[in-house]
N, C-alpha and C positions, 0 to 999 in steps of 0.2 A: 491188970489179969493175966494170969498164965493158964493156958490150955496146953493139950497135947500137939495141936496142929496149928495153933496162931498165939501169937504172945503181943499183950498190948502195955504199954509203958509210957509214962509223961516223965520227961526229961525237961524240965526248965519250961518254956513257951511251947516245947515240941510235943504232941502226940506221935507215938511210933507204932505202926504196926509191923511185926514180922512174921511172915509165913514159915510155917516151921515144919515142913514135911521134906527136907533137904533129899532124901532118899529117893524121893519121886518128883524131883524139881520143883517142889511146891506146887504139885497139881490140886486144885482147889476142890474141896469136899462140900456138901451141901451146909456142914455145920460151921464149916470155916467162912463160908458164905454169911450166913445168919450171924455169925459171931461180928463180923466186920460190919455188917449193916447197924447192929445194935449199938456198937461202940462209936461207931461215926455219927449217930443219932445222938448219941449222949455227949460227946465232944464239941458237936455243933452249939450245943446250950452251954458249954462250959467256957466262961471267960478267960480262964487261965491256959487254955490251950488255943494258941493262935496259928499254929501250922500242924498238918499232919503230913507225916511221911509214911510210905509203904515200901517195904524191901523183904527180899527172900532170904531165907537162911541157906547157908553152904555156897559154893563157887559156882554152881551150874547154871542158876538163873533166878530171876523172879519168880516165875511160874509157868509151867509149861503147858497151862490150860486146865480145863476141867479133868475131872478123873473119869476118863472113859472106860476105864474098867469096871468101874461100877456102875456106869450106865450100862455097859454091855450085860453085866450080871443081873440088871434090872430088867432089860429086854428079853434074856434068855431064861431067865427063873422067876420073875415077875410080871407085871402087866404094863410096866412102864410108868406107872403113876408117881413113883418116887425121883424119876427124871424129871417129870414134869414139874412137880414142886420145886426141885432144885433150880432149873431154868427160871420160874417164875420169881423166885426170892432172887436169884443172880440177876436177873435184868432190873429187879427194883434196886438193887445195888449200883448196878451200872448209871441207872438215872439219877439217883442221889450224887454218885461223885461226880457226875457233870454238873451237877447244879449245887455243889458245895459251897457254902457260904465263906469259907476259909481256905487260903491256899492248901491245895492238895499236891504234894510232891511225891512223885513215883520214879523209884530207882529202876530203869529197864534194863538192868545189867544181866548180862548172859541171856539164856532163853526166856521169849516172853511170846507165848503162843496162845491162840485163842481165847480163852477166858482169862488168860493172864493180860491180854490187851484190853479185856473188858475192864479190869481194875485198875489199870495204868493210863491208857491212853485217852479215857474220859476226864482226866484230871486236870488242873491248872498250870502244872508245872511237871514236865515230862522229861526225865533226863535219860539219855542213851550213853553208852561206853563203848571203847573199842571191842568190848565182848559181845554186844548186841546182836543176838540173832531174833528177828521178831517176824510176825506175820501171822496170816489166818489161814492155815493149810486144810481147812475141814474139808473141801471138795476131794480131797484124797480119801478121807473115810466115807464118803458119801453124804456128807452134810453140806451146810452152807456157812459161811463167815456170820456167825451170830455175836450176841454179846455187843450190839450196835455196831457191828463190824461193816454191815451194808452201809450204814450212814457214813461212817469213817472213810471207807475206800470208795464211794460215789463222791465225796467231796475232794479228793485228791486231784492233783493238778492233770489236767488233760483226761487221758485214759490210763493213766498209771495204776490207778486205784483198781481198775477193770483187771489188767495184767497180772497185778498180785493175787486177785482174787481167784482167777481162773485157773491160774498156774499152781495157785497155791504155795509160792516159793517162800522161803525165809530171806530176808532182807537184812543188810548191815545198818550199824547207825546212821550213816548217812543217807542211806535210801528211806530210812524211816522218818528222817526229817525232811526228807522231800515229799513222801507221802502226807505229812501233817500227822503223825503219829505220835511223833516227839517235837520238843521245843529245843533242848540244850544237850551238849555234848560236854561231859565231865570225864577224865580219865578214872580208871576205875580205882586207881590207888589212891585217889581223892576223895572218896564219897564218904569214909568214915569223917575226915576233916570238914567236909561239907556239913554233915550230920550235926557235928558239934556246934559249927556257927549256927545252924537252923535253931539250936537249943535257946540262942540269944538275940539273933537278928532276925528281920523281917526276910520272907522268902527271896524275892526280888534280888535284894542286894546280897544276899549271902551267895545266891546262884551266879551272879555276876562275877563274883570274886573267883568263881572256880572253872566257870565255861571257857570252853576253847572252840576254835573253827574246826570243824571236823574234813575230812578228805572230801574231795568231791563226791557227788551222787553217780553212780554209773546209771541208774533209771533216769535223772535229769538229762544225761548226757544222750540218752537213746529215746528220748521224746518223740522225735520225728516219725521214727518207723511204727513206735508204740501207738500213738495217736492215730496214724493212718490205718493200722491193722485193725485196732479195737473199737473204732467208729460205729459198726455196724450193730444192729440189735438182735443180730442172728448169729450164733456160734458158729454154723457152718460156714458162713461168709468170713467170719473172723478167721477161722482156719484157713481158709483160701486165701486170706490176705497175708497171714504169715507165711504161708507156704512160697509166696509171690515175692514177698519183700526181698529175699536173697540176702538176708542177714544170718549169720548163724545163730544169734541170740533168738531171732524169730522162729527159726525151725525149731529151737530147742524149745522153745515155749509152746509151739503146737504139738509137740511129742508130749510135752506135760500134761497139756489140755486133753488131748485124746487117751492118755491113760486114766484119766479121772471118771468117776460115775457120769455117764451122760445125763442122767436125770438132775443131779446135784449141780453139773455145770450149766445146763438150761435154767434151771430155778433160781440159781444164783445170780445170772446175767439179768434176769427179769428183776429178782429183787434190787440190784444194782441201780437199774434203769428207774424202777418207782423211787427208790431212797433219792437219787439225784433230783426228781421232779418235786421232790417238797424240802430239797436241802436247806433252803433259805428260812423255813418256817420256825416259830418259836418251839414247837412241838416235835421237830424233824426227828430226834434221837428216839423220842417216846413212839413215835409213830412206825420207826423202824424196827424198834424192840416188840412192839405189839404185832407187826408182820413177821418178824423172826420167830416168835412165839407160834402163830399160825403154823408157820411152815415147819418149824421143828417137830410140832406134835404130830402133823401128816408123815414126816420122815421117820419120825420114831416107830410109826405103825408099818412102814414100808421094808423093802426088802435090803436097798444098798447102804444104808447106814449102819445095820449091824453086821454085813459082810463086810465093808470095809474096815471096821474095828477088828474084827476077825482076821483079816487077811495082814493089816500093820501091824497088830499090837498084841493078840492072843495067840494066832498060830506062828504070825511073822512069816508066812508064805510069800508076801507082796505079791500074791496072785488072787486079785478079787474077780467074782464072777458077776459082773454087773447085770442087773435084769430092770429094764431093758438094756440090751448090751451095745446099741449103736445109738448115736444122737437122731438119727432119722425116725427111729422108733419112738422117740419120747415126742408125742404130739403136743400143740400149745393146751388142748384141753387137759390134758394131764399135768401140765405145768401150772394152768390157771386154777386147778382144784387144789393146789398147795396153798395157794392166797386166800381161799375162801373164808369168810367168818367163822367163828368157833361157837357162835351163841352164847350160851351161858360159861363157857369156857375161856371166852375172852381174857385177856391178860389186863387191858383198860388202862395203861399208863398213861397214854395221850390224854385221856378223859379225865383221869385223876389231875395231871397238871394243869388243865384246862381249870378246873373248879378251884385250885389251890392259888 
């Protein structure tokens, strides 16, 4: 099946998903997510498809995330309902990928941000290359790591996931492997050869034939000051720890955090700590997705998310005016309000998993 934005093809034992918006670094639209959800459900029941591969068209990356220009327009010109529906279906897709009954191979080549992490890092076989630049930069636009990002980063070694979430930094292949966002390193010029082998061979054997040892992880080498600085549950304490570390990278991290939305930073830290507390549960991802859905709808109705997209993507002045403007103005009651139950608007993924 071929559409304008995503292409599905079966090659031998392999089902291939090609995200096909190279001009937008394959940013996900609602239609693309729905098409993937439907095709994956079909392939799950098709014995002819033994492995699924997802990759991006063009040379720039697998996926730069959700289509935030469309989200901005929905906030400005609509009532946000289209975005809410998009997120609900996207989170269902993330859950399906994490529980997929067949090997799900994701080529995390080039840019893989936000929603791109959601369609790759929950898979069973996650491939990075020397061109990989991945991460969850949502705090930069007044949002939180979603698509299960709070679960993924909460389960990273030590406090490295907290560091990645609060700074919103892009990370390399080696650092993605350290964070647990990926499994194997394959040079980008061997990806086509690997895809051809996946058409005939089981995924584990095919990947072993191409996987190499990556360069050492910089984040792993910095675990000492990262774990010490981010151990607190209070953002202001974390900033003080970073300033006191007397490490250039720690000072840079503090600068980065202070430039983000104070609301988004505080809510993100709370979400990470809650995700960590349930990280070993069978429904941990779905519980995180349900919680991210609650937070997302609250931030969608607030100020900073819209302002962050405006500053970074629409006007590109890189000068967001956050409200509240400082961390001290963001109270714990304001943070807690983002996590309050939604009643009839609850996503209910954890409950659905329990029933199944």
